[in-house]
N, C-alpha and C positions, 0 to 999 in steps of 0.2 A: 883861214880855213876856207876852202872852196864850197860853194853851195851848188847842188845839182837839181835840175828840174827835168822831168820828162813830159813832153807835150805830144799829143796825138798827131797833129798836123803842123807841118812847117815846110820851108823851101830848101832846107839843107839837111844833111845828116845830123849835124850838131854844131855848136858854136861855143867858144870860150871867150868871155869878156874879162880882159885883164884888169880893167879899172874897177870892177866890182867883185872879182874872183867868183864869177858865176858861170856855170855850164848849163846849157840847154840841149837836150837830146830830143830829136824829132823822130817819133816811132814810125811814121808813115814812109820814111825813106829807107827802111831796112827790110831785107827779104828773109832773114833768118836770125837766129840768136847769135851766131858767130859774127855776123855783120854788125849787130848791135853792140856786142862786146868790144869789137874792134874800134867802133866810134867812141865808146866810153873811154877806152884806153887812150885813144888819140887825143881826146879833149883833156884828159887828166895829165897827159905828158905836157901839153901846152902850159898847164898850171905849174907843173914841176920845174919847167925851164924858163919861166917868165922873167927871171932876174938875170939871165945869162947875156943879155944885150944882143941877141940875134935878131936879124930882120925876119920878115914873114917867110921869105923863100928859104932862108937857112933853117928856121924852125921846122918847116914842112919837110925839108930834106932829112933833117935829123930824126924826126918822128918816123918818117918812112923807113929809114935805116934801122931804127930800134924795133919797129913792128915786124920787119922782115929779117932781123938779125939771125934767127935760127936758120933761115934759108942760106944766108951768107956763110955761116959757119960749117954747115954740112955739105 
């Protein structure tokens, strides 16, 4: 099970640590609720695909496609 933490200040939007199944979301990097929800979704997708054997670039590309899939379909 993944553990999530929200912190007020940080250097990134969010980060997923696969060795501990931990997600940290940094609130200061978000301009609105949609941006925050996108980051939460992004980090949870990292958790969901952690055992697929993808490298970092492949993971990021897959997540990008998933998050923008509605735009691709329409």
